[in-house]
One Martini backbone bead per residue (centre of mass of N, CA, C, O) as a GRO file, in nm:
protein
  553
    1UNK     BB    1   8.977  11.069  12.438
    2UNK     BB    2   9.284  10.858  12.472
    3UNK     BB    3   9.455  10.607  12.330
    4UNK     BB    4   9.709  10.598  12.531
    5UNK     BB    5   9.516  10.484  12.771
    6UNK     BB    6   9.489  10.205  12.567
    7UNK     BB    7   9.702   9.985  12.557
    8UNK     BB    8   9.856   9.730  12.432
    9UNK     BB    9   9.942   9.414  12.463
   10UNK     BB   10  10.263   9.403  12.633
   11UNK     BB   11  10.629   9.339  12.645
   12UNK     BB   12  10.913   9.413  12.734
   13UNK     BB   13  11.134   9.306  12.500
   14UNK     BB   14  10.976   9.066  12.327
   15UNK     BB   15  11.166   9.136  12.045
   16UNK     BB   16  11.410   9.037  12.217
   17UNK     BB   17  11.706   8.837  12.162
   18UNK     BB   18  11.902   8.564  12.175
   19UNK     BB   19  12.095   8.343  12.044
   20UNK     BB   20  11.968   7.975  12.025
   21UNK     BB   21  12.005   7.821  11.773
   22UNK     BB   22  12.072   7.572  11.601
   23UNK     BB   23  12.259   7.521  11.322
   24UNK     BB   24  12.001   7.412  11.148
   25UNK     BB   25  11.857   7.716  11.240
   26UNK     BB   26  12.102   7.866  11.093
   27UNK     BB   27  12.217   8.187  10.934
   28UNK     BB   28  12.498   8.301  10.761
   29UNK     BB   29  12.581   8.638  10.695
   30UNK     BB   30  12.709   8.932  10.624
   31UNK     BB   31  12.469   9.127  10.519
   32UNK     BB   32  12.154   9.259  10.655
   33UNK     BB   33  11.845   9.325  10.506
   34UNK     BB   34  11.538   9.480  10.643
   35UNK     BB   35  11.375   9.511  10.379
   36UNK     BB   36  11.234   9.595  10.041
   37UNK     BB   37  11.299   9.894  10.001
   38UNK     BB   38  11.458  10.168   9.866
   39UNK     BB   39  11.683  10.182  10.079
   40UNK     BB   40  11.783   9.879  10.073
   41UNK     BB   41  11.822   9.843   9.776
   42UNK     BB   42  12.032  10.064   9.741
   43UNK     BB   43  12.230   9.952   9.948
   44UNK     BB   44  12.278   9.672   9.833
   45UNK     BB   45  12.387   9.763   9.555
   46UNK     BB   46  12.617   9.920   9.656
   47UNK     BB   47  12.759   9.700   9.817
   48UNK     BB   48  12.786   9.495   9.576
   49UNK     BB   49  12.954   9.676   9.397
   50UNK     BB   50  13.197   9.678   9.593
   51UNK     BB   51  13.242   9.357   9.625
   52UNK     BB   52  13.296   9.312   9.313
   53UNK     BB   53  13.580   9.480   9.355
   54UNK     BB   54  13.626   9.296   9.640
   55UNK     BB   55  13.687   8.969   9.659
   56UNK     BB   56  13.813   8.927   9.948
   57UNK     BB   57  13.583   9.053  10.114
   58UNK     BB   58  13.357   8.885  10.000
   59UNK     BB   59  13.467   8.609  10.092
   60UNK     BB   60  13.466   8.680  10.401
   61UNK     BB   61  13.137   8.681  10.416
   62UNK     BB   62  13.063   8.442  10.249
   63UNK     BB   63  12.816   8.277  10.072
   64UNK     BB   64  12.642   8.529  10.188
   65UNK     BB   65  12.715   8.863  10.175
   66UNK     BB   66  12.405   8.955  10.073
   67UNK     BB   67  12.099   9.006  10.244
   68UNK     BB   68  11.730   8.986  10.200
   69UNK     BB   69  11.426   9.064  10.360
   70UNK     BB   70  11.064   8.992  10.288
   71UNK     BB   71  10.723   8.988  10.374
   72UNK     BB   72  10.632   8.974  10.100
   73UNK     BB   73  10.548   8.795   9.820
   74UNK     BB   74  10.710   9.041   9.696
   75UNK     BB   75  10.875   9.274   9.555
   76UNK     BB   76  10.634   9.546   9.608
   77UNK     BB   77  10.372   9.443   9.763
   78UNK     BB   78  10.424   9.695   9.998
   79UNK     BB   79  10.447   9.930   9.785
   80UNK     BB   80  10.356  10.285   9.854
   81UNK     BB   81  10.293  10.578   9.663
   82UNK     BB   82  10.214  10.844   9.482
   83UNK     BB   83  10.469  10.936   9.279
   84UNK     BB   84  10.719  11.182   9.299
   85UNK     BB   85  11.044  11.159   9.144
   86UNK     BB   86  11.379  11.188   9.239
   87UNK     BB   87  11.672  11.062   9.062
   88UNK     BB   88  11.948  11.115   9.213
   89UNK     BB   89  11.993  10.830   9.360
   90UNK     BB   90  11.978  10.648   9.114
   91UNK     BB   91  12.218  10.777   8.963
   92UNK     BB   92  12.441  10.691   9.172
   93UNK     BB   93  12.406  10.375   9.119
   94UNK     BB   94  12.319  10.444   8.786
   95UNK     BB   95  12.504  10.642   8.578
   96UNK     BB   96  12.475  10.465   8.288
   97UNK     BB   97  12.175  10.484   8.289
   98UNK     BB   98  11.930  10.588   8.117
   99UNK     BB   99  11.636  10.745   8.185
  100UNK     BB  100  11.459  10.565   7.986
  101UNK     BB  101  11.533  10.284   8.160
  102UNK     BB  102  11.358  10.353   8.370
  103UNK     BB  103  11.065  10.286   8.582
  104UNK     BB  104  10.887  10.517   8.443
  105UNK     BB  105  10.646  10.720   8.338
  106UNK     BB  106  10.642  11.046   8.368
  107UNK     BB  107  10.711  11.355   8.319
  108UNK     BB  108  10.689  11.670   8.436
  109UNK     BB  109  10.481  11.922   8.273
  110UNK     BB  110  10.221  11.982   8.466
  111UNK     BB  111  10.120  12.222   8.726
  112UNK     BB  112   9.878  12.214   8.999
  113UNK     BB  113   9.701  12.432   9.239
  114UNK     BB  114   9.451  12.387   9.500
  115UNK     BB  115   9.171  12.520   9.646
  116UNK     BB  116   8.898  12.370   9.834
  117UNK     BB  117   8.569  12.347   9.811
  118UNK     BB  118   8.285  12.182   9.793
  119UNK     BB  119   8.225  12.337   9.489
  120UNK     BB  120   8.519  12.453   9.452
  121UNK     BB  121   8.806  12.585   9.262
  122UNK     BB  122   9.131  12.725   9.341
  123UNK     BB  123   9.381  12.870   9.180
  124UNK     BB  124   9.730  12.849   9.254
  125UNK     BB  125  10.030  12.882   9.326
  126UNK     BB  126  10.301  12.700   9.322
  127UNK     BB  127  10.482  12.593   9.556
  128UNK     BB  128  10.826  12.575   9.577
  129UNK     BB  129  10.828  12.281   9.715
  130UNK     BB  130  10.617  12.156   9.471
  131UNK     BB  131  10.816  12.162   9.245
  132UNK     BB  132  10.872  11.911   8.951
  133UNK     BB  133  11.077  11.968   8.770
  134UNK     BB  134  11.261  11.672   8.669
  135UNK     BB  135  11.045  11.479   8.745
  136UNK     BB  136  10.861  11.165   8.826
  137UNK     BB  137  10.623  10.937   8.757
  138UNK     BB  138  10.556  10.664   8.978
  139UNK     BB  139  10.592  10.328   9.076
  140UNK     BB  140  10.709  10.187   9.355
  141UNK     BB  141  10.660   9.886   9.296
  142UNK     BB  142  10.816   9.888   9.031
  143UNK     BB  143  11.082   9.990   9.135
  144UNK     BB  144  11.125   9.754   9.334
  145UNK     BB  145  11.135   9.539   9.120
  146UNK     BB  146  11.372   9.647   8.954
  147UNK     BB  147  11.584   9.661   9.181
  148UNK     BB  148  11.581   9.359   9.254
  149UNK     BB  149  11.695   9.259   8.988
  150UNK     BB  150  11.959   9.420   9.005
  151UNK     BB  151  12.056   9.296   9.275
  152UNK     BB  152  12.059   8.992   9.185
  153UNK     BB  153  12.264   9.027   8.952
  154UNK     BB  154  12.494   9.112   9.170
  155UNK     BB  155  12.413   8.894   9.437
  156UNK     BB  156  12.169   8.929   9.588
  157UNK     BB  157  11.980   8.781   9.848
  158UNK     BB  158  11.625   8.714   9.831
  159UNK     BB  159  11.378   8.687  10.091
  160UNK     BB  160  11.066   8.608  10.069
  161UNK     BB  161  10.818   8.560  10.297
  162UNK     BB  162  11.015   8.715  10.541
  163UNK     BB  163  10.975   8.785  10.852
  164UNK     BB  164  11.080   8.995  11.127
  165UNK     BB  165  11.032   8.922  11.488
  166UNK     BB  166  11.340   8.938  11.587
  167UNK     BB  167  11.602   9.080  11.779
  168UNK     BB  168  11.934   9.003  11.787
  169UNK     BB  169  12.108   9.013  12.108
  170UNK     BB  170  12.462   9.042  12.203
  171UNK     BB  171  12.629   9.222  12.417
  172UNK     BB  172  12.481   9.481  12.295
  173UNK     BB  173  12.457   9.340  12.004
  174UNK     BB  174  12.361   9.315  11.682
  175UNK     BB  175  12.319   8.990  11.502
  176UNK     BB  176  12.008   8.998  11.407
  177UNK     BB  177  11.743   8.764  11.311
  178UNK     BB  178  11.415   8.645  11.350
  179UNK     BB  179  11.201   8.450  11.183
  180UNK     BB  180  10.901   8.344  11.074
  181UNK     BB  181  10.657   8.139  11.094
  182UNK     BB  182  10.479   7.873  10.929
  183UNK     BB  183  10.184   7.727  10.957
  184UNK     BB  184   9.964   7.848  11.162
  185UNK     BB  185   9.720   7.876  11.359
  186UNK     BB  186   9.525   8.091  11.537
  187UNK     BB  187   9.626   7.923  11.810
  188UNK     BB  188   9.938   7.807  11.722
  189UNK     BB  189   9.925   7.560  11.561
  190UNK     BB  190  10.066   7.307  11.381
  191UNK     BB  191  10.074   7.237  11.071
  192UNK     BB  192  10.166   7.028  10.820
  193UNK     BB  193  10.353   7.277  10.682
  194UNK     BB  194  10.535   7.355  10.892
  195UNK     BB  195  10.770   7.643  10.960
  196UNK     BB  196  11.052   7.738  11.102
  197UNK     BB  197  11.225   7.982  11.194
  198UNK     BB  198  11.520   8.170  11.155
  199UNK     BB  199  11.853   8.251  11.224
  200UNK     BB  200  11.998   8.568  11.119
  201UNK     BB  201  12.339   8.626  11.086
  202UNK     BB  202  12.547   8.931  11.120
  203UNK     BB  203  12.773   9.187  11.093
  204UNK     BB  204  12.532   9.358  10.970
  205UNK     BB  205  12.225   9.555  11.020
  206UNK     BB  206  11.955   9.669  10.821
  207UNK     BB  207  11.685   9.895  10.885
  208UNK     BB  208  11.404   9.887  10.633
  209UNK     BB  209  11.069   9.886  10.733
  210UNK     BB  210  10.976  10.167  10.796
  211UNK     BB  211  10.785  10.386  10.993
  212UNK     BB  212  10.676  10.107  11.170
  213UNK     BB  213  10.894   9.934  11.256
  214UNK     BB  214  10.917   9.663  11.451
  215UNK     BB  215  11.233   9.656  11.512
  216UNK     BB  216  11.298   9.950  11.526
  217UNK     BB  217  11.127  10.012  11.785
  218UNK     BB  218  11.266   9.805  11.961
  219UNK     BB  219  11.556   9.918  11.939
  220UNK     BB  220  11.500  10.208  12.047
  221UNK     BB  221  11.413  10.112  12.325
  222UNK     BB  222  11.647   9.924  12.413
  223UNK     BB  223  11.878  10.168  12.349
  224UNK     BB  224  11.757  10.452  12.424
  225UNK     BB  225  11.624  10.616  12.189
  226UNK     BB  226  11.558  10.940  12.095
  227UNK     BB  227  11.348  11.231  12.042
  228UNK     BB  228  11.258  11.554  12.016
  229UNK     BB  229  11.006  11.434  11.867
  230UNK     BB  230  10.747  11.270  11.801
  231UNK     BB  231  10.611  11.071  11.590
  232UNK     BB  232  10.424  11.128  11.295
  233UNK     BB  233  10.120  11.082  11.093
  234UNK     BB  234   9.988  10.967  10.792
  235UNK     BB  235   9.714  10.885  10.567
  236UNK     BB  236   9.718  10.698  10.272
  237UNK     BB  237   9.486  10.696   9.989
  238UNK     BB  238   9.486  10.491   9.690
  239UNK     BB  239   9.430  10.520   9.331
  240UNK     BB  240   9.386  10.345   9.017
  241UNK     BB  241   9.326  10.457   8.685
  242UNK     BB  242   9.136  10.408   8.387
  243UNK     BB  243   9.129  10.567   8.079
  244UNK     BB  244   9.004  10.694   7.758
  245UNK     BB  245   9.249  10.894   7.814
  246UNK     BB  246   9.490  11.102   7.843
  247UNK     BB  247   9.702  11.213   8.123
  248UNK     BB  248   9.926  11.508   8.238
  249UNK     BB  249   9.868  11.625   8.516
  250UNK     BB  250   9.968  11.784   8.810
  251UNK     BB  251   9.792  11.750   9.128
  252UNK     BB  252   9.721  11.973   9.404
  253UNK     BB  253   9.550  11.983   9.734
  254UNK     BB  254   9.350  12.186   9.949
  255UNK     BB  255   9.115  12.132  10.192
  256UNK     BB  256   8.873  12.001  10.079
  257UNK     BB  257   8.734  11.774  10.312
  258UNK     BB  258   8.872  11.946  10.514
  259UNK     BB  259   8.917  12.117  10.819
  260UNK     BB  260   9.063  12.435  10.936
  261UNK     BB  261   9.034  12.422  11.223
  262UNK     BB  262   9.193  12.378  11.518
  263UNK     BB  263   8.974  12.184  11.654
  264UNK     BB  264   9.032  11.947  11.430
  265UNK     BB  265   9.325  11.878  11.331
  266UNK     BB  266   9.331  11.906  11.003
  267UNK     BB  267   9.554  11.750  10.770
  268UNK     BB  268   9.609  11.792  10.401
  269UNK     BB  269   9.582  11.615  10.084
  270UNK     BB  270   9.590  11.593   9.731
  271UNK     BB  271   9.632  11.371   9.438
  272UNK     BB  272   9.737  11.385   9.071
  273UNK     BB  273   9.870  11.141   8.853
  274UNK     BB  274  10.043  11.039   8.593
  275UNK     BB  275  10.037  10.769   8.364
  276UNK     BB  276  10.057  10.519   8.174
  277UNK     BB  277   9.815  10.408   7.976
  278UNK     BB  278   9.576  10.597   8.074
  279UNK     BB  279   9.682  10.659   8.365
  280UNK     BB  280   9.613  10.714   8.727
  281UNK     BB  281   9.676  10.877   9.033
  282UNK     BB  282   9.478  10.881   9.344
  283UNK     BB  283   9.481  11.088   9.650
  284UNK     BB  284   9.468  11.088  10.020
  285UNK     BB  285   9.612  11.294  10.287
  286UNK     BB  286   9.612  11.240  10.648
  287UNK     BB  287   9.645  11.349  10.958
  288UNK     BB  288   9.649  11.157  11.286
  289UNK     BB  289   9.580  11.420  11.498
  290UNK     BB  290   9.286  11.406  11.511
  291UNK     BB  291   8.948  11.438  11.682
  292UNK     BB  292   8.758  11.272  11.490
  293UNK     BB  293   8.627  10.951  11.525
  294UNK     BB  294   8.482  10.951  11.221
  295UNK     BB  295   8.722  10.962  11.054
  296UNK     BB  296   8.768  10.875  10.697
  297UNK     BB  297   8.990  10.859  10.441
  298UNK     BB  298   8.837  10.666  10.247
  299UNK     BB  299   8.567  10.831  10.241
  300UNK     BB  300   8.679  11.108  10.161
  301UNK     BB  301   8.772  11.020   9.884
  302UNK     BB  302   8.495  10.943   9.774
  303UNK     BB  303   8.383  11.230   9.800
  304UNK     BB  304   8.604  11.383   9.634
  305UNK     BB  305   8.529  11.252   9.352
  306UNK     BB  306   8.268  11.444   9.331
  307UNK     BB  307   8.415  11.662   9.245
  308UNK     BB  308   8.456  11.857   8.969
  309UNK     BB  309   8.760  11.820   8.933
  310UNK     BB  310   8.756  11.496   8.932
  311UNK     BB  311   8.515  11.418   8.766
  312UNK     BB  312   8.616  11.500   8.491
  313UNK     BB  313   8.872  11.313   8.487
  314UNK     BB  314   8.711  11.027   8.558
  315UNK     BB  315   8.544  11.014   8.318
  316UNK     BB  316   8.512  10.677   8.206
  317UNK     BB  317   8.645  10.533   8.436
  318UNK     BB  318   8.861  10.287   8.610
  319UNK     BB  319   8.908  10.104   8.886
  320UNK     BB  320   9.219   9.898   8.944
  321UNK     BB  321   9.343  10.022   9.221
  322UNK     BB  322   9.456   9.980   9.573
  323UNK     BB  323   9.581  10.173   9.869
  324UNK     BB  324   9.755  10.181  10.200
  325UNK     BB  325   9.946  10.429  10.401
  326UNK     BB  326  10.182  10.528  10.624
  327UNK     BB  327  10.334  10.853  10.709
  328UNK     BB  328  10.616  11.003  10.803
  329UNK     BB  329  10.590  11.363  10.950
  330UNK     BB  330  10.798  11.474  11.172
  331UNK     BB  331  11.087  11.500  11.076
  332UNK     BB  332  11.369  11.633  11.202
  333UNK     BB  333  11.262  11.599  11.515
  334UNK     BB  334  11.205  11.268  11.458
  335UNK     BB  335  11.479  11.189  11.458
  336UNK     BB  336  11.688  10.988  11.572
  337UNK     BB  337  11.970  11.042  11.762
  338UNK     BB  338  12.029  10.743  11.661
  339UNK     BB  339  12.119  10.547  11.364
  340UNK     BB  340  12.341  10.404  11.531
  341UNK     BB  341  12.378  10.079  11.640
  342UNK     BB  342  12.499   9.807  11.761
  343UNK     BB  343  12.503   9.640  11.445
  344UNK     BB  344  12.314   9.884  11.339
  345UNK     BB  345  12.090  10.042  11.090
  346UNK     BB  346  11.893  10.332  10.996
  347UNK     BB  347  11.647  10.360  10.740
  348UNK     BB  348  11.442  10.575  10.601
  349UNK     BB  349  11.146  10.592  10.752
  350UNK     BB  350  11.266  10.516  11.034
  351UNK     BB  351  11.436  10.802  11.008
  352UNK     BB  352  11.243  11.044  10.906
  353UNK     BB  353  11.268  11.099  10.560
  354UNK     BB  354  11.047  11.358  10.528
  355UNK     BB  355  10.927  11.615  10.304
  356UNK     BB  356  10.634  11.752  10.341
  357UNK     BB  357  10.621  12.018  10.148
  358UNK     BB  358  10.744  11.827   9.901
  359UNK     BB  359  10.660  11.535   9.888
  360UNK     BB  360  10.939  11.383   9.996
  361UNK     BB  361  11.138  11.047  10.033
  362UNK     BB  362  11.279  10.841   9.843
  363UNK     BB  363  11.557  10.978   9.786
  364UNK     BB  364  11.631  10.976  10.084
  365UNK     BB  365  11.615  10.677  10.132
  366UNK     BB  366  11.831  10.593   9.932
  367UNK     BB  367  12.063  10.767  10.044
  368UNK     BB  368  12.069  10.619  10.316
  369UNK     BB  369  12.158  10.350  10.198
  370UNK     BB  370  12.417  10.450  10.061
  371UNK     BB  371  12.545  10.544  10.325
  372UNK     BB  372  12.540  10.270  10.468
  373UNK     BB  373  12.713  10.123  10.263
  374UNK     BB  374  12.963  10.301  10.283
  375UNK     BB  375  13.005  10.250  10.590
  376UNK     BB  376  13.050   9.941  10.556
  377UNK     BB  377  13.285   9.954  10.358
  378UNK     BB  378  13.475  10.099  10.553
  379UNK     BB  379  13.469   9.881  10.766
  380UNK     BB  380  13.577   9.642  10.595
  381UNK     BB  381  13.851   9.789  10.527
  382UNK     BB  382  13.924   9.903  10.837
  383UNK     BB  383  13.770   9.745  11.093
  384UNK     BB  384  13.550   9.921  11.186
  385UNK     BB  385  13.281  10.044  11.274
  386UNK     BB  386  12.930  10.192  11.212
  387UNK     BB  387  12.897  10.477  11.370
  388UNK     BB  388  12.947  10.692  11.126
  389UNK     BB  389  12.663  10.719  11.000
  390UNK     BB  390  12.535  10.958  11.159
  391UNK     BB  391  12.735  11.165  11.061
  392UNK     BB  392  12.692  11.132  10.753
  393UNK     BB  393  12.390  11.215  10.764
  394UNK     BB  394  12.435  11.507  10.897
  395UNK     BB  395  12.617  11.585  10.624
  396UNK     BB  396  12.384  11.566  10.444
  397UNK     BB  397  12.133  11.671  10.228
  398UNK     BB  398  11.908  11.569  10.397
  399UNK     BB  399  11.940  11.739  10.653
  400UNK     BB  400  11.943  12.013  10.515
  401UNK     BB  401  11.658  11.996  10.402
  402UNK     BB  402  11.501  11.928  10.670
  403UNK     BB  403  11.584  12.180  10.835
  404UNK     BB  404  11.434  12.399  10.668
  405UNK     BB  405  11.147  12.210  10.741
  406UNK     BB  406  11.115  12.150  11.059
  407UNK     BB  407  10.817  12.327  11.110
  408UNK     BB  408  10.593  12.300  10.889
  409UNK     BB  409  10.392  12.089  10.985
  410UNK     BB  410  10.345  12.210  11.283
  411UNK     BB  411  10.199  12.473  11.196
  412UNK     BB  412   9.910  12.314  11.138
  413UNK     BB  413   9.824  12.304  11.452
  414UNK     BB  414   9.699  12.608  11.430
  415UNK     BB  415   9.584  12.581  11.155
  416UNK     BB  416   9.543  12.673  10.830
  417UNK     BB  417   9.601  12.982  10.830
  418UNK     BB  418   9.844  12.974  11.017
  419UNK     BB  419  10.008  12.764  10.855
  420UNK     BB  420  10.041  12.931  10.593
  421UNK     BB  421  10.186  13.171  10.717
  422UNK     BB  422  10.424  13.014  10.849
  423UNK     BB  423  10.517  12.868  10.592
  424UNK     BB  424  10.590  13.123  10.438
  425UNK     BB  425  10.802  13.225  10.630
  426UNK     BB  426  10.982  12.979  10.603
  427UNK     BB  427  11.029  12.990  10.301
  428UNK     BB  428  11.149  13.284  10.287
  429UNK     BB  429  11.387  13.199  10.527
  430UNK     BB  430  11.478  12.897  10.526
  431UNK     BB  431  11.380  12.846  10.841
  432UNK     BB  432  11.454  13.080  11.043
  433UNK     BB  433  11.146  13.153  11.049
  434UNK     BB  434  11.090  13.044  11.313
  435UNK     BB  435  11.356  12.961  11.556
  436UNK     BB  436  11.199  12.743  11.686
  437UNK     BB  437  11.072  12.462  11.843
  438UNK     BB  438  10.807  12.263  11.752
  439UNK     BB  439  10.583  12.103  11.931
  440UNK     BB  440  10.467  11.762  11.987
  441UNK     BB  441  10.241  11.493  11.949
  442UNK     BB  442  10.120  11.200  11.946
  443UNK     BB  443   9.851  11.067  11.797
  444UNK     BB  444   9.761  10.890  12.054
  445UNK     BB  445   9.738  11.186  12.225
  446UNK     BB  446   9.484  11.263  12.085
  447UNK     BB  447   9.183  11.362  12.118
  448UNK     BB  448   8.856  11.204  12.122
  449UNK     BB  449   8.541  11.256  11.939
  450UNK     BB  450   8.190  11.254  11.903
  451UNK     BB  451   7.989  11.399  11.700
  452UNK     BB  452   7.708  11.536  11.669
  453UNK     BB  453   7.530  11.326  11.453
  454UNK     BB  454   7.696  11.083  11.392
  455UNK     BB  455   7.788  10.835  11.170
  456UNK     BB  456   7.831  10.512  11.271
  457UNK     BB  457   8.015  10.277  11.110
  458UNK     BB  458   7.969  10.410  10.804
  459UNK     BB  459   7.957  10.420  10.479
  460UNK     BB  460   7.973  10.677  10.204
  461UNK     BB  461   8.010  10.446   9.976
  462UNK     BB  462   8.006  10.213   9.720
  463UNK     BB  463   8.312  10.222   9.756
  464UNK     BB  464   8.407  10.013   9.961
  465UNK     BB  465   8.633   9.858  10.150
  466UNK     BB  466   8.612   9.567  10.046
  467UNK     BB  467   8.669   9.644   9.744
  468UNK     BB  468   8.946   9.763   9.803
  469UNK     BB  469   9.088   9.513   9.914
  470UNK     BB  470   9.060   9.351   9.651
  471UNK     BB  471   9.245   9.560   9.483
  472UNK     BB  472   9.512   9.483   9.655
  473UNK     BB  473   9.548   9.156   9.658
  474UNK     BB  474   9.454   9.025   9.910
  475UNK     BB  475   9.567   8.677  10.044
  476UNK     BB  476   9.510   8.599  10.329
  477UNK     BB  477   9.511   8.373  10.563
  478UNK     BB  478   9.247   8.307  10.773
  479UNK     BB  479   9.405   8.102  11.003
  480UNK     BB  480   9.598   8.287  11.108
  481UNK     BB  481   9.760   8.468  11.321
  482UNK     BB  482   9.723   8.738  11.505
  483UNK     BB  483   9.893   9.076  11.437
  484UNK     BB  484   9.705   9.229  11.629
  485UNK     BB  485   9.709   9.504  11.884
  486UNK     BB  486   9.447   9.551  12.128
  487UNK     BB  487   9.226   9.714  12.321
  488UNK     BB  488   8.890   9.595  12.340
  489UNK     BB  489   8.823   9.771  12.607
  490UNK     BB  490   8.657  10.055  12.497
  491UNK     BB  491   8.550  10.344  12.428
  492UNK     BB  492   8.361  10.464  12.187
  493UNK     BB  493   8.571  10.666  12.056
  494UNK     BB  494   8.792  10.462  12.011
  495UNK     BB  495   8.640  10.241  11.845
  496UNK     BB  496   8.550  10.437  11.616
  497UNK     BB  497   8.824  10.521  11.521
  498UNK     BB  498   8.925  10.242  11.436
  499UNK     BB  499   8.699  10.180  11.232
  500UNK     BB  500   8.748  10.441  11.057
  501UNK     BB  501   9.061  10.436  10.996
  502UNK     BB  502   9.021  10.176  10.855
  503UNK     BB  503   9.050  10.087  10.502
  504UNK     BB  504   8.975   9.743  10.555
  505UNK     BB  505   8.768   9.634  10.769
  506UNK     BB  506   8.889   9.518  11.062
  507UNK     BB  507   8.682   9.679  11.248
  508UNK     BB  508   8.438   9.595  11.520
  509UNK     BB  509   8.158   9.540  11.682
  510UNK     BB  510   8.106   9.356  11.989
  511UNK     BB  511   8.080   9.069  12.216
  512UNK     BB  512   8.126   8.927  12.502
  513UNK     BB  513   8.052   8.671  12.733
  514UNK     BB  514   7.911   8.932  12.911
  515UNK     BB  515   7.799   9.155  12.688
  516UNK     BB  516   8.031   9.334  12.624
  517UNK     BB  517   8.155   9.587  12.453
  518UNK     BB  518   8.372   9.518  12.164
  519UNK     BB  519   8.655   9.490  11.975
  520UNK     BB  520   8.682   9.357  11.664
  521UNK     BB  521   8.856   9.130  11.426
  522UNK     BB  522   8.989   9.118  11.074
  523UNK     BB  523   9.304   9.046  10.992
  524UNK     BB  524   9.287   8.946  10.682
  525UNK     BB  525   9.221   9.249  10.572
  526UNK     BB  526   9.498   9.352  10.614
  527UNK     BB  527   9.734   9.610  10.467
  528UNK     BB  528   9.959   9.730  10.654
  529UNK     BB  529   9.937  10.059  10.701
  530UNK     BB  530   9.958  10.158  11.033
  531UNK     BB  531   9.725  10.318  11.172
  532UNK     BB  532   9.691  10.173  11.444
  533UNK     BB  533   9.975  10.239  11.547
  534UNK     BB  534   9.929  10.548  11.564
  535UNK     BB  535   9.626  10.505  11.729
  536UNK     BB  536   9.705  10.266  11.981
  537UNK     BB  537   9.827  10.030  11.843
  538UNK     BB  538   9.964   9.699  11.714
  539UNK     BB  539  10.200   9.581  11.488
  540UNK     BB  540  10.277   9.262  11.363
  541UNK     BB  541  10.400   9.021  11.195
  542UNK     BB  542  10.287   8.832  10.961
  543UNK     BB  543  10.272   8.605  10.759
  544UNK     BB  544  10.442   8.522  10.504
  545UNK     BB  545  10.273   8.683  10.225
  546UNK     BB  546  10.097   8.874  10.345
  547UNK     BB  547   9.866   9.087  10.209
  548UNK     BB  548   9.942   9.280   9.979
  549UNK     BB  549   9.957   9.301   9.593
  550UNK     BB  550  10.130   9.517   9.459
  551UNK     BB  551  10.182   9.685   9.116
  552UNK     BB  552  10.093  10.015   9.071
  553UNK     BB  553  10.195  10.180   9.341
   0.00000   0.00000   0.00000
């Protein structure tokens, strides 16, 4: 069974609209950043630094020269990553701030890399692409909160709990976005404190919504922007633990609990990173092109923690936070052929800026935001449009780095052993060999099957998904409209895959009024990780402020 054969209900261009709001329901801003992730935060800071040196240009942009909207409860509420961070882009926007003043945890002091079997761990040399001396362990949520404060001090106006639901396009030029309504019932009725969304119009719009950005995908489709390869994703499930003692090593693993045969199409690995105050972050990342409909990344992580390597580290500790997020890992060949469309720029994960073998993307995302800001600055000074952004990106270190590893993730589609050999060849030759483009297909086009004897829709651990969602801080209103779209009448393998893939217990089997088996949803459980979007469904923005409230991730 193939999920793409059961598409979610949708209408072409339903999230594209022309501006129609009356003046009282319209807001004019200079430049609008959609999404408060690291790319847009870096870009907004860079742009505001420029405007504060150019008061005449700043004044011409109006009362709100730079605005940012964020769907989460606060900036950082939806930010999650491993993460070992290269500070190069942060230093570019804050060159005078000493490294010790940044919101980092610990510098990388010791690194270890293991191949795991079910019972043993085999220490191997750390691959060159994964060496992290000079980098730092961070919480991306904390970094986002810190950047937001810096941005606001410079004059950026940030509107939280404000999702963008429609892209406003007039005469084939992006004019801004329509924000979401608040306080509707599950059936769409207006509640007592209903607030209608507004149209936010801007001279330039920067889309930094993440890897499966709602409006980014709509914009790419509307303007006919293609990719050399379709985007593919992995799902990362992460926990934060508090230990009775300090922990200092960076650990990465491959192998178990994933299976290495080509027939399984399972790719990924785990991480263990130190944090301050006797804390660590632990996670498992798995590519979503797998074939086993009963694979659950959340449950595999719970199994993995029983391995002797992790058990020894976690002994006496307590799990204090949890989260999940999809990661775009299509790499160089999944970058949209145009990153500048009329009136708008695409930055960060929406532009596929992840170096998979290096496990790095945050500094690339921030660099893309900086390049977007510099492009806008040049346009404001010279009066030209912003189309030069794509050229500037292709000439940047981002593209040079990603080109060298352009086929490395795709190599593992041939199985673990073949993937290791091909990746080694690519590393040794700087990506020159093999010299051709490895083709891929979207995760929703990978066939799914239920293995014989599989345990269906059942958790593998006492640390079940419901308790994990609680640790994410999710406080979504129970009776808000459903933001998830799936075809509910699907074969067993598709339904089981959706039930298992979701780390938050959103999907389950039920029956319709005719007694037919259908997939049911518990949308308020959703932590907006994006897994369902990669595997055949569609996420639209929920009510502003919904979803997780990450602080440590």
